[in-house]
C-alpha positions as CSV (number, residue, x, y, z in Angstrom):
1,M,16.5,-18.8,-6.2
2,R,12.7,-19.6,-5.5
3,K,10.1,-18.5,-7.3
4,L,6.9,-17.1,-5.5
5,M,3.6,-16.6,-7.0
6,P,2.1,-13.6,-7.6
7,L,0.2,-13.2,-4.3
8,I,-0.8,-9.3,-4.3
9,P,-2.1,-7.3,-7.2
10,A,1.2,-4.8,-7.9
11,V,-0.3,-1.2,-7.4
12,F,2.3,1.9,-7.7
13,F,1.8,5.2,-6.0
14,C,3.4,8.7,-7.9
15,G,3.1,12.1,-6.9
16,A,3.2,14.0,-10.6
17,L,0.2,15.0,-12.2
18,L,-1.4,12.2,-15.2
19,A,-1.6,13.0,-18.7
20,Y,-5.6,11.7,-20.2
21,N,-5.2,13.1,-23.9
22,S,-6.1,9.8,-25.1
23,F,-9.2,9.4,-23.4
24,S,-10.0,13.3,-22.3
25,D,-12.8,13.7,-25.6
26,S,-14.7,10.3,-24.0
27,W,-14.9,10.1,-20.5
28,R,-18.3,9.9,-18.8
29,E,-18.8,10.8,-15.1
30,V,-20.6,10.2,-12.1
31,R,-20.6,11.9,-8.8
32,G,-20.9,11.2,-5.0
33,D,-20.4,12.8,-1.9
34,H,-16.6,12.3,-1.5
35,F,-15.7,11.1,-5.3
36,I,-16.3,11.7,-8.7
37,V,-15.7,8.4,-10.8
38,Y,-14.7,9.1,-14.7
39,Y,-15.0,6.1,-17.4
40,T,-15.5,5.3,-20.9
41,Q,-18.0,2.9,-20.4
42,D,-20.0,0.7,-18.2
43,D,-21.9,2.6,-16.2
44,K,-22.8,-0.2,-13.8
45,F,-19.1,-0.9,-13.2
46,A,-19.0,2.9,-12.5
47,K,-21.5,3.0,-10.5
48,D,-20.4,0.1,-8.2
49,A,-17.0,1.8,-7.9
50,L,-18.6,5.2,-6.6
51,D,-20.7,2.9,-4.2
52,R,-17.7,0.9,-3.1
53,S,-15.2,3.9,-2.4
54,E,-17.4,5.7,-0.6
55,V,-18.0,2.7,2.1
56,C,-13.9,2.7,2.0
57,Y,-13.5,6.1,3.0
58,R,-15.4,5.6,6.0
59,R,-14.0,2.2,7.1
60,I,-10.4,2.9,6.5
61,A,-10.3,6.2,8.3
62,L,-12.0,4.6,11.2
63,E,-9.4,1.7,11.4
64,L,-6.6,3.6,10.7
65,G,-7.4,6.2,13.8
66,Y,-8.2,9.1,11.8
67,P,-12.0,10.3,12.4
68,R,-11.4,13.5,11.1
69,Y,-12.5,12.3,8.1
70,S,-15.8,12.2,8.8
71,D,-16.5,15.3,6.7
72,F,-13.4,15.7,4.2
73,W,-13.0,15.2,0.7
74,T,-16.2,17.0,-0.1
75,W,-17.2,19.2,-3.2
76,D,-14.2,20.5,-4.9
77,K,-11.8,18.6,-2.9
78,R,-13.8,15.1,-3.9
79,V,-11.1,12.4,-5.4
80,K,-11.5,11.6,-9.1
81,L,-11.0,8.0,-10.0
82,Y,-9.8,7.7,-13.7
83,I,-11.3,4.1,-14.8
84,Y,-9.3,2.6,-18.2
85,P,-11.1,0.6,-20.1
86,D,-8.0,-2.0,-20.0
87,H,-4.6,-2.6,-18.6
88,Q,-3.0,-1.6,-21.8
89,S,-4.6,1.8,-22.0
90,Y,-4.2,2.3,-18.1
91,L,-0.1,1.5,-18.7
92,K,0.2,3.6,-22.1
93,S,-1.5,6.2,-20.6
94,T,0.4,6.5,-17.4
95,N,3.5,4.7,-18.1
96,Q,3.8,2.7,-15.2
97,P,5.3,-0.6,-14.9
98,S,3.9,-3.5,-16.9
99,W,3.2,-5.1,-13.1
100,S,1.3,-1.7,-12.2
101,H,-2.4,-2.2,-11.8
102,G,-2.9,0.9,-10.4
103,M,-2.0,4.0,-9.2
104,A,-2.9,7.2,-6.7
105,D,-1.8,11.1,-7.5
106,Y,-1.1,12.5,-3.8
107,Y,-1.2,15.9,-5.0
108,A,-3.6,16.6,-7.7
109,K,-5.7,13.5,-4.9
110,E,-6.7,11.4,-8.1
111,I,-6.7,7.4,-8.5
112,T,-6.0,5.9,-12.2
113,S,-6.7,1.8,-13.1
114,F,-8.9,0.1,-15.1
115,A,-11.7,-2.2,-15.4
116,W,-10.6,-5.6,-14.4
117,S,-13.8,-7.8,-12.8
118,N,-14.3,-8.4,-8.8
119,N,-10.8,-7.4,-7.6
120,F,-11.2,-3.8,-8.4
121,L,-13.7,-3.6,-5.9
122,E,-12.5,-5.7,-3.1
123,S,-8.7,-5.2,-3.6
124,L,-7.2,-2.0,-5.6
125,L,-9.8,0.3,-4.7
126,P,-9.5,0.0,-0.9
127,H,-5.7,-0.1,-1.4
128,E,-5.4,3.4,-3.2
129,I,-8.0,5.5,-1.5
130,A,-5.8,4.2,2.1
131,H,-2.6,5.8,0.1
132,L,-4.8,8.8,0.0
133,I,-6.0,8.8,3.5
134,F,-2.7,8.0,4.8
135,R,-1.0,10.5,3.2
136,D,-3.6,13.1,3.5
137,F,-2.8,12.4,7.7
138,V,1.1,12.3,7.5
139,G,2.0,14.7,4.7
140,F,5.1,14.8,2.6
141,K,7.6,16.2,5.2
142,G,8.7,13.5,7.5
143,E,10.4,10.7,7.0
144,V,7.7,7.7,6.0
145,P,9.3,4.9,4.9
146,L,7.7,3.6,1.4
147,W,7.3,-0.4,3.2
148,L,4.5,2.3,6.1
149,D,2.8,3.5,3.2
150,E,2.7,0.5,1.4
151,G,1.5,-1.8,4.2
152,V,-1.4,0.6,4.8
153,A,-2.7,0.5,1.5
154,Q,-2.3,-3.2,1.8
155,W,-3.9,-3.7,5.4
156,S,-6.8,-1.9,4.0
157,E,-7.4,-4.5,2.0
158,E,-9.5,-6.9,4.2
159,I,-10.2,-10.5,2.2
160,R,-6.6,-10.7,1.8
161,R,-5.4,-10.3,5.4
162,D,-5.7,-14.5,6.3
163,Y,-3.9,-15.5,3.3
164,V,-0.9,-12.3,3.5
165,R,-0.5,-14.3,7.4
166,K,-0.1,-17.9,6.0
167,M,2.2,-17.3,3.5
168,I,4.2,-14.7,5.3
169,R,4.6,-17.7,8.3
170,K,5.6,-19.8,5.3
171,M,8.2,-16.9,4.1
172,Y,9.4,-17.4,7.9
173,E,9.6,-20.8,8.0
174,D,11.8,-20.9,4.9
175,D,14.2,-18.4,6.2
176,G,12.7,-16.0,3.0
177,L,12.2,-13.0,4.7
178,L,13.7,-9.4,3.7
179,S,15.5,-7.9,7.0
180,L,14.0,-4.6,7.5
181,E,17.6,-3.0,6.3
182,N,16.2,-4.0,2.9
183,M,12.8,-2.8,3.4
184,M,14.2,0.6,3.9
185,R,16.4,0.8,1.4
186,I,14.2,-0.8,-1.7
187,D,12.5,1.7,-4.3
188,L,10.0,-0.2,-5.7
189,K,9.8,2.6,-8.9
190,E,13.1,1.5,-9.7
191,I,12.3,-2.3,-10.3
192,R,11.3,-2.2,-14.2
193,D,13.5,-5.0,-15.5
194,M,11.5,-8.2,-14.2
195,G,14.3,-10.4,-15.4
196,K,16.6,-8.9,-12.9
197,V,18.1,-10.6,-10.2
198,Y,19.1,-9.4,-6.6
199,V,20.9,-10.3,-4.2
200,L,19.7,-8.9,-0.4
201,S,19.8,-10.4,3.1
202,T,17.6,-12.0,5.5
203,Y,17.5,-13.0,9.2
204,T,17.4,-17.2,9.8
205,K,15.1,-18.0,12.4
206,D,18.2,-18.4,14.6
207,G,18.9,-14.6,14.1
208,Q,22.4,-15.1,11.9
209,K,22.1,-12.8,9.0
210,A,22.2,-14.6,5.3
211,P,21.9,-13.2,1.7
212,L,19.0,-13.9,-0.2
213,I,18.5,-14.2,-3.7
214,L,15.3,-13.2,-5.6
215,G,14.2,-12.3,-9.0
216,A,12.3,-8.8,-9.7
217,E,8.8,-10.5,-9.4
218,N,9.7,-12.5,-6.3
219,L,11.1,-9.1,-4.5
220,V,8.0,-6.9,-5.8
221,N,5.4,-9.4,-4.2
222,I,7.6,-10.5,-1.1
223,Y,8.4,-6.5,-0.3
224,Y,4.5,-6.1,-0.4
225,L,3.3,-9.4,1.8
226,Q,6.1,-7.9,4.4
227,A,4.4,-4.3,3.9
228,V,1.4,-5.6,4.8
229,S,2.3,-7.9,7.9
230,L,4.8,-4.8,9.5
231,V,1.4,-2.7,9.6
232,G,-0.6,-5.5,10.8
233,F,2.1,-6.0,13.5
234,L,1.5,-2.6,14.9
235,V,-2.3,-2.1,14.6
236,E,-3.4,-5.6,15.9
237,K,-0.4,-5.8,18.4
238,Y,-0.6,-2.2,20.2
239,G,-4.1,-0.9,18.6
240,S,-5.3,1.3,15.8
241,E,-4.8,4.5,18.4
242,S,-1.3,4.0,19.0
243,F,-0.9,3.1,15.3
244,A,-1.9,6.7,14.7
245,A,0.1,8.3,17.3
246,F,3.2,6.7,15.4
247,C,2.0,8.3,11.6
248,R,1.8,11.9,13.6
249,Q,5.2,11.4,14.9
250,L,6.0,10.8,11.6
251,R,4.3,13.5,10.3
252,D,5.6,16.4,13.0
253,G,9.2,15.4,11.7
254,K,10.5,12.7,13.7
255,S,12.6,10.0,12.6
256,L,11.1,6.4,12.0
257,G,13.3,5.5,15.1
258,E,12.0,8.4,17.3
259,A,8.7,8.1,16.5
260,L,8.8,4.2,17.2
261,R,10.5,5.0,20.5
262,F,8.0,8.3,21.3
263,T,4.8,5.6,20.7
264,Y,5.9,2.3,21.9
265,P,8.8,3.1,24.5
266,T,9.0,-0.3,26.5
267,H,8.7,-2.6,23.3
268,L,10.1,-0.6,20.1
269,E,13.3,1.8,20.6
270,N,14.6,1.7,17.3
271,L,14.2,-0.6,13.6
272,G,16.1,-3.6,15.2
273,D,13.3,-4.0,17.9
274,L,10.6,-3.7,15.5
275,E,12.3,-6.6,13.3
276,V,13.1,-8.8,16.3
277,N,9.5,-8.6,17.7
278,W,7.6,-8.9,14.4
279,R,9.5,-11.9,13.8
280,K,8.3,-13.2,17.1
281,Y,4.6,-12.4,16.1
282,I,4.7,-14.2,13.1
283,A,6.2,-17.1,15.0
284,G,3.4,-17.0,16.7
285,N,0.5,-16.7,14.5
């Protein structure tokens, strides 16, 4: 069982309203056009988080092909960003798994995390904003796989893209990629015991199906890497406009296979075609 070093800060999303009772009397706030930042200490960090949020909002919507967001999330619809002082207080208040560093509540339009150096501004913040933008666009009724949701959020972290490409290529060469069948089935919310071992499947470079044995930490990291690689493949290979059209098909109720077939009729007719062409793309990069 190979040990994969943590590559991407593991984050988690949910749709349940959160309780902030333990800090309800100590929150301070700073407001922008589209965000309200709640924090307990460090005025400068809160202001930096607000400024970065506004920049990310505009860039991510444009990259994903969602131009209608130019005047969205304003006034009483502003997104609330809660910044806890440390990881322990964040985990205690949100009841998230120990590997979680942040979360987005789709329904309440809230992002929750903690102050953790520059990576908060460069990685986690755009990640969670992308979750909210994506879900505002596709809604909750369609068949939207978890890897697509997480992949969009990971793709928004510009500083990690080159590193992800290198690591996904290495995993491909080592026959260490999860099959897309597994990617469709895995529920990260169920991975709480980090000592557990999972027996999954992969496809070797010559197309043969083979077992893949992973510890929980490796599984989480590989899942995130593959999610962003799949989204990057769709965006870079076929363009942002086609990707937005693909997401619209999911929003309108089409299954994943139907959405692929409708959007990419000459290339990706089903999940199998997506896996084959994605692997070819990795091999060529």
